[in-house]
N, C-alpha and C positions, 0 to 999 in steps of 0.2 A: 409666361416663361421668363425667367430672369435673363437680361441681355448679357451677351458676351462683352468682355472688357479688354482693354490693352494688356492688363496684367494676365488674364487668362490666355491671351494669345501668346505672350512671352513664355508662360509656363508650358504651354503646349509645345512650342519650339524647343524649349529646354529638355522636356521629358523625352521627346523623340530623339534628341541627340545623346542625352546621358544614358538612356536605357535602350540604345539602338539594338542590342541583342534580343530584345523581346519582340514578339509579334506586333504588327502595326495596330491591330484591334486592341491589344492590351495596353499599348502606349497611349492610344486615344482615350480609353476609359480612365487610365491612370491620370492623365492630364486633366480630364474633365472633373474627376472627384477630388483631386488634389487642389485644383483651383477653388472649388466650392468649399473645401475644408479650411483653406487659408483665409478666405473671406467671410467665413461664418461668424455669427456672434459668439460670445463666450459661452462655454459649456453647452454645445449643441447636442441634440439627440440625432440618431440616424434619420428619423423622419424629417427633422429640420434640414439636414443636409440634402436629403432627397428633394424636398420642396424647393430648395435654392439652386438645384442643378439646372443649368440652361438647356433643357430638352423640351421639344414640342409635344409632350405627352402628359397624361394625368399624373398626379402626385404618387398614386399607388404604383403606377408603371415605373416611375423613376426609382421608387424604393425597391421594387423587385430587381431592377437593373443593378442597383448598388449591392444588393444581397448576392446576386449572381457573380458580380465582380469580386466581392470579398471571398467567395468560395472557389474562384478560378484556380486551377492548378499552379499558375505562376505565383499567386499570392499565398498559396499553401507551401511554397518553397522559400523560406526566409533567406537562403543563401543567394537567391537571385537579387535580392536587395543589396546584400553585402557586395556582390560582384560589381554592381554599378556604383554604389555609394561610397564604398571604402576608398577607391582610387581618387575620387573627387575631394574628399575631406582630408585624406592623408597628405595631400600636396601642401597643406597648410603647415606641416611640421618638417623640420630639417632632417635629412637622411643621415647626417653625421651624429645623430643622437637617437637613442631608442624611442620607439613609438609607444607612448603610454596608452594602455587600454584598461578601463575600469570594467570589472566583470562581477556581477552579483545576481542573485535571484530576486524576483518580485512576484507577489501573488496576484493571480487573476481574480476578477470580480466574482466569478461563479463559485469560488471556494473549492473547485475541483482541479484546477490547473495552476501551474506556475511557469514563469518565463525566465530562462537564463539569458541575461542581456549583457552585451559588451558595447562600450561606448568610448569615444575619444573625449577627454576632458577639455572644457573651455570655460575658464573663469567661473568655476564652481558649478558648471552645468555639464550635461552629458549629451554628446552627439552620437546617437545610437547608430552603430554600423552592423550589428549582428544580433540575432536572438534565436532562441529555440524554445518552443512551447511544449511542456510535458505535463502529464497527469500527476496528481499527488498520490503516492510518491513517484518520482521519475523511475522508469524502468529502462533497462534491466537493473540498474543501480544508480544512485545519484553520483557516486564517485566516477563510474564509467561514463555517464552522460557528460559530466564536467570535463573529463580528460579528452573525450572525443571532440567536444566543442572547442576547447582551447587549442587542441592540435590542429584542427581544420582552420580555425581563424588565424592561428600563428603562421601556418603555411601560406595562407593568402597574403598576410602582411609581408612575409619573407619574399614572396614572388614579386612584390612591388619594390623590392630593394631596401626595405626597412627591417630593423630588428625589433620584435615585439617585446614590450615590458608590461606584464600583467600586474595590475593593482588589485589585490584580493583581500577580503575581510577574513575573520577568524574561522568562518565555515570552510575555508580552503586550506586550513593549517594541517597539512598532511605531508609527512616526509616523502612518501611514495610519489606524490604529485610534484614536489620540488625536484626530486631526482629525474623524473620524466621531462620536466621543463628544461632542466639543464642539459639532458641528453638530446633534446630537440633543438638546442641552441637558442632558447628563448629565456628572456629575463623575467624576474618577478620581484614584487614587493608585497609580502604577505604579513598581515597582522597575526601575531602569535598568541595562543592562549597562555595564561600565566603559569599553568602547570606543565608546560612543555619543558622537557629536560634538555639541558644545554651543557656543553663542556668547552670552556675557553681553552686556548692554547696554553699548555703548562698548568692548567687548573684542574679542578675536580668536577665531576658530573653532579648537577643540582637542578631543581626546577627553577624557572625564571623568577618566580615570586620570592624565592629564598636567596638566590644569587644577586638579584638586582632589585631589592626591595625599596630602597630609597635612592632616587636619582634626582640630583639638583640640576645638572647640566646634561645636555645631549651626549650620549656615549656611543662609540663605535668600536666593535671588536670582531675579529675573525673567530668563528666558533664552529662546533659540530653539534647538530641537532639530532636527537634520537627519537625514533618512532616505534611502532608495534613490530614485533618479530625481529628485533635487533637491527632494523633499518636505520641508517644514518646518512646525513648529508652535510657538506661543508657550505656555510653561507656567511655573509656579513651580518652581524647582529647590530641593529640600530635601536637604541633605547632613548625615549624622550620623556621628560616629566609630563605627568598627566594629572587629572583631577583625583579620582578615587585610586587609580593605579597607573603606573607608567605605561607608555605605549611600547610594546615589544614588536619589532618588525624584522623579518628575515628578508635580506636583499641579496639578489644574485644578478648583477648587471653585466651585460655583454661588453660594455666599454669600461667596466671597473668604476672607480670613484664612488662618490656619495650622492645619492639622489637628493633633489631639493626638499627642504623641510615641508613645504606645502603639499607635497604629493600625498602625505599621510592623510590629510583632510579630504582629499578627493575620494578616498575609500568610503568615508562617512557621508559626504554631501552630494556625490555625483548624480544620484538617481532621485533627487527630491521631486522633480517634475513628474517622472514616470510613476512613482509610488504615491498614487492618490491625487495628483494634481493634473497638470497637462490639460488635455481636452476634456477631462471629466469622464474617464472610462466607466465609472460606476453608474453613469446615467444611461448607458446603452443597452444594458440587460442582455449581454451576449452570453448565450448558454452553452454553446458547443465549442470544442477545440478548433474546428474549422473557422467558425465566425471570429473567434478571438485571434487566431493566427492571421487571418486576412486583415482585420482591423489594426493589429499591431504593425503589420507591414506598412499600411498607409499612414498610420500615426507616427511611426518613427521617421518617415520621410518628411512629413509636415513639421514635426517638432524640430528637426535639424535645421530646416530652412528658417524657422522663426527664431531660433537661438542665434543663428548667424546674423539674421536681420537685427536682433536686439543688440548684438555686439557692435554693429555698424552705427546704430542710432545713439549710442552712449555719447554724452557730452554735447549733443546738438542744443543750440541756444533756445530753440522753440519747444523743446520737450516739456519744460515745466508748465507751459500753457496747454499742453495736450493731456498730461496726467500728473497727479500729485506725487511729489518726491520721487522722480525717476531714478535718482541715485540709489534708492532703496529697493528698486524692483529687480527681480531676477531677469536675466537676459531673455528667457522664454516669455515671461509675462510682459516685458517691455515691448518685444516684437509683436506679441499677440494683441495687446490692447491698442497699440499704436495703429495696427493694420485694421482692426475690427471696429474701433470706436472713434477714431480721430476725425474731427470735423474738417472740411476744406478750409484753407488750402494745405493744412498740415498732413491730412491723409494722402493728398496727392504727392507730397514730398516723401512720405513713407513708401508709397507704391513705387515711385521712381527709384528709391533706394533698393527695394526688393528686385526690381527689374535689373538694375546694375549688378546686384549680387548674382542673379541667375545667369546673366551674360558672362560674368567672370568665372563662375563655376563651369559653364559650358565651354569657356575658352581655356580651361585647365589651369587657372590661376589659384 
């Protein structure tokens, strides 16, 4: 049986505090498997995780316990993760500005499910705070699934005293959705399709690709967008020069003004870890929605901690001796490799940094 470590003890204390609303047995199992996941080698399988779990039982018994945990009703409710994790991570953002949330779909490995994921952006990476797993295609309809998800998440953000600002790609380019978000008091920055019809103030109605074909400098205008069935919505149109075509963005901000230019790249880059990288989802051969949902629950929590750890490790003078070109590594990979592969005494320094991170999160910083 692998021994317990000071890190696992600190993780246990943190889990019991951060997830106090959960039953004690669930918190104990969550701390157990989260500790194992964080300390596991790169790209582990579920069997690897089970073997490394510090339990006085046979490997198969540990694997069975892990499977039962992933299928527990608590892990089948992704909003239980949001309820605990969102307040801890949102504190890192000021309340006098909108809280940015990247939202996008990512396909599951079984080819039969997809997850709608929401995350807080951090230096080109995504701190997942909410997800919903659905079959392909999502029922009753993808539009309704997205609207219900955004409404519930937005209300959770508002209950914390923040104003949500959803960053969405072209798949969310719907006038009906924009109108609903405005009605709920929620902001958005949505990338528009080039054939979306737009009418500037005092101008005529044209598709974006005709009215804004050549853009040399960033452009900002108050416009009216048109959708199906005569629907329309007033937004701020932001146009940025691009490669093959300009970037067309619809912005509706609760505090007015102009969003930072870098926000547009979060839409493209925010989910690189979850889409095919991360802990190696494709190696786990999860075949059912229940298995995928439970694993995503545990995965999102572990990835958030490693991304935060990577952010704290940036610039440390000993990092180049631990891994090559640390300045080129993503925050997730930086935290992951440093914790999993670093030789003493640098691994001890990484563990101490993670312990301090957990103590700060538990303390509400």
